[in-house]
C-alpha positions in Angstrom: -10.6 -2.7 -37.8 -13.1 -4.4 -35.4 -10.8 -4.4 -32.4 -9.7 -0.8 -32.8 -11.2 2.6 -32.2 -10.5 6.0 -33.7 -9.5 8.6 -31.2 -9.4 12.3 -32.3 -7.7 15.2 -30.7 -8.9 18.8 -31.3 -10.9 17.5 -34.3 -7.8 17.2 -36.5 -5.3 14.5 -35.2 -6.8 11.0 -35.4 -5.2 7.8 -34.1 -6.3 4.2 -34.4 -6.1 2.7 -30.9 -6.9 -0.9 -29.9 -10.1 -1.2 -27.9 -8.3 -2.8 -24.9 -5.7 0.0 -24.8 -8.4 2.6 -25.1 -10.3 1.0 -22.2 -7.1 1.1 -20.1 -6.5 4.8 -20.8 -10.2 5.5 -20.0 -9.8 3.7 -16.7 -6.7 5.6 -15.8 -8.5 8.8 -16.6 -11.4 7.9 -14.4 -9.0 7.1 -11.5 -7.2 10.4 -11.8 -10.6 12.2 -11.9 -11.5 10.2 -8.8 -8.3 11.4 -7.1 -9.0 15.0 -8.1 -12.5 14.7 -6.6 -11.0 13.4 -3.4 -8.8 16.4 -2.9 -11.7 18.7 -3.8 -14.0 17.1 -1.3 -11.3 16.8 1.3 -11.1 20.6 2.1 -14.9 21.2 2.0 -16.9 20.8 5.2 -18.4 18.7 6.7 -15.6 16.6 8.1 -16.3 13.1 9.2 -13.8 13.0 12.0 -15.5 10.3 14.1 -15.8 7.9 11.1 -12.2 8.6 10.1 -11.0 7.6 13.6 -13.2 4.4 13.4 -11.6 3.6 10.1 -8.1 4.1 11.5 -9.0 1.4 14.1 -10.5 -0.9 11.6 -7.7 -0.5 9.0 -4.8 -0.1 11.4 -5.4 -2.0 14.6 -7.0 -5.0 13.0 -4.0 -5.4 10.6 -1.4 -5.5 13.3 -1.5 -9.3 13.7 -0.9 -10.1 10.0 1.6 -7.3 9.5 3.5 -8.3 12.7 3.8 -12.0 11.7 4.9 -11.0 8.2 7.6 -8.7 9.6 8.8 -11.3 12.1 9.1 -14.0 9.4 11.0 -11.6 7.1 13.6 -10.8 9.7 13.9 -14.5 10.7 14.3 -15.9 7.2 16.5 -13.2 5.9 19.0 -13.6 8.7 19.0 -17.4 8.5 19.7 -17.2 4.7 22.4 -14.5 5.1 24.6 -16.0 7.8 25.8 -19.1 5.8 26.7 -16.9 2.8 28.5 -14.2 4.7 30.3 -16.7 6.9 32.2 -18.0 3.9 33.9 -14.6 3.7 34.2 -14.3 7.5 31.7 -11.4 7.6 28.9 -13.0 9.6 29.2 -10.2 12.2 27.8 -7.8 9.5 24.5 -9.7 9.2 22.6 -7.5 11.7 23.6 -4.4 9.8 22.8 -5.9 6.4 19.4 -7.1 7.6 18.5 -3.7 9.1 19.4 -1.8 5.9 17.5 -4.2 3.7 14.4 -4.2 6.0 14.2 -0.5 6.7 15.1 0.7 3.2 13.2 -1.7 0.9 11.9 -5.1 2.1 9.9 -3.9 5.1 7.9 -1.1 3.3 7.3 -3.0 0.1 6.3 -6.4 1.6 4.1 -4.8 4.2 2.4 -2.6 1.6 1.7 -5.6 -0.6 0.2 -7.4 2.4 -1.8 -4.3 3.2 -3.0 -4.1 -0.4 -4.2 -7.7 -0.3 -6.1 -7.3 3.0 -7.3 -3.7 3.0 -7.5 -3.0 -0.7 -9.7 -6.0 -1.3 -11.7 -5.3 1.8 -12.5 -1.8 0.8 -13.4 -2.8 -2.7 -15.7 -5.6 -1.6 -17.3 -3.4 1.1 -18.1 -0.4 -1.1 -19.0 -2.7 -4.0 -21.6 -4.5 -1.9 -23.0 -1.2 -0.8 -23.2 -0.1 -4.4 -25.0 -3.3 -5.4 -27.5 -3.1 -2.6 -28.1 0.6 -3.3 -27.0 1.8 0.1 -24.8 4.5 -1.6 -27.9 5.8 -3.4 -29.8 5.8 -0.2 -27.2 7.9 1.5 -27.4 10.5 -1.3 -31.2 10.6 -1.0 -31.0 11.1 2.7 -28.7 14.1 2.3 -25.5 12.5 3.5 -22.4 12.7 1.2 -21.4 9.1 0.5 -18.1 10.2 -1.0 -17.1 12.0 2.2 -18.4 9.3 4.5 -17.2 6.3 2.6 -14.2 7.3 0.5 -12.4 10.2 2.2 -12.4 8.5 5.6 -11.0 5.3 4.3 -8.3 6.9 2.2 -7.2 9.1 5.1 -7.1 6.1 7.4 -5.1 3.9 5.0 -2.7 6.8 4.3 -2.1 7.4 8.1 -2.0 3.8 9.2 0.3 2.1 6.7 3.5 4.0 7.7 2.8 3.1 11.4 2.2 -0.5 10.4 5.5 -0.5 8.4 7.4 0.7 11.5 5.7 -2.0 13.5 6.7 -4.7 11.0 10.3 -3.4 10.8 10.6 -3.6 14.6 9.3 -7.2 14.7 11.6 -8.0 11.8 14.6 -7.0 13.9 13.2 -9.2 16.7 13.0 -12.1 14.4 16.5 -11.3 13.1 17.9 -11.3 16.6 16.4 -14.6 17.5 17.6 -16.4 14.3 21.1 -14.7 14.7 21.4 -16.2 18.1 20.6 -19.7 16.8 24.0 -19.7 15.0 26.0 -16.9 16.6 26.1 -15.4 20.1 25.3 -11.7 20.7 23.6 -9.6 23.4 20.7 -7.5 22.5 22.7 -4.3 23.0 25.6 -5.4 20.7 23.1 -6.7 18.1 21.3 -3.4 18.0 24.5 -1.4 17.9 25.8 -3.3 14.9 22.3 -3.3 13.2 21.8 0.5 13.4 25.4 1.7 13.0 24.8 2.3 9.3 21.1 3.4 9.5 20.5 7.2 9.2 17.8 9.6 8.3 18.6 9.1 4.7 17.3 5.6 5.0 14.3 6.3 7.2 12.9 9.4 5.6 12.5 8.1 2.0 11.0 4.9 3.2 8.5 6.8 5.3 7.6 9.2 2.5 7.0 6.4 0.0 4.9 4.4 2.6 2.5 7.4 2.7 2.1 7.2 -1.0 1.6 3.4 -0.8 -1.2 3.9 1.7 -2.9 6.7 -0.3 -3.0 4.8 -3.5 -4.0 1.5 -1.9 -6.9 3.3 -0.3 -7.9 5.4 -3.3 -7.8 2.4 -5.7 -9.9 0.2 -3.3 -12.4 3.0 -2.9 -12.6 3.7 -6.6 -13.2 0.0 -7.6 -15.9 -0.4 -5.0 -17.5 3.0 -5.5 -17.8 2.6 -9.2 -18.8 -1.1 -9.3 -21.6 -2.3 -11.5 -25.0 -3.3 -10.3 -24.6 -7.0 -10.6 -23.6 -9.2 -7.7 -20.6 -10.6 -9.5 -19.2 -7.0 -9.6 -18.4 -7.2 -5.9 -15.8 -10.0 -6.5 -14.5 -8.2 -9.6 -14.1 -5.0 -7.6 -12.2 -6.7 -4.8 -9.9 -8.6 -7.2 -9.2 -5.6 -9.4 -8.4 -3.5 -6.3 -5.8 -5.9 -5.2 -4.2 -6.1 -8.6 -4.1 -2.4 -9.2 -3.0 -1.5 -5.7 -0.2 -4.1 -5.7 0.9 -2.8 -9.1 0.9 0.8 -7.8 3.1 -0.2 -4.9 5.7 -1.7 -7.3 5.6 1.4 -9.6 5.8 3.9 -6.7 8.7 2.0 -5.2 10.5 2.0 -8.5 10.1 5.8 -8.9 11.1 6.4 -5.3 14.3 4.3 -5.7 15.2 6.3 -8.8 14.6 9.6 -7.1 16.5 8.7 -3.9 19.4 7.4 -5.9 19.8 10.9 -7.5 20.1 12.6 -4.1 
């Protein structure tokens, strides 16, 4: 078949695999090899500490505005939509608690990670892709500098560290937006609102969300770096790398969240 390829294992077992599926498996294998190389290079000197700190500033601080606005709007709209529904049952006083649980457990981490994937994932993919096209990565190798350490490890570490902090920032602003919208229809002091909001929030809600946010940040960073670092030589490959980084990073966020929910439901 023209659109299929024969794959053999150990020289005996042969399977007819569609070309598209074979390319997908090959890409997944390349990504996992890239991840293995990351952990191998991570523990070997030299350590690019100054560049890592700079990337934390670029990735974290410069994302505060977008993440903050997103979190504020999430809390605002979720509260405005919840009050009319719960007021039918006379349970509008439970809105702060419901919003806090939804934001801290699920909505805050996932939406913030998707926004982060769109901004940072595409940015890393385009940046490293343009460096690959203009042969700057090759020049770093010739000069004796390890481009993988300087470009990849620093960005992955920064995205892994910064995303959980950005999620907490977005969650806090979501509660601010929730309080403002709640007081448009109901009356509550800040103290009573926070007491109601956090009375059902515990470590069992915060810890799993924090752990999965670390995985979100790692895979967004590693996928963005992979797409840019392995881009083709043509100029159009920069756009392809940025677009593919966003798609795969967003998909990884959804898959990791699905796995995390299943694991946390067991415990």
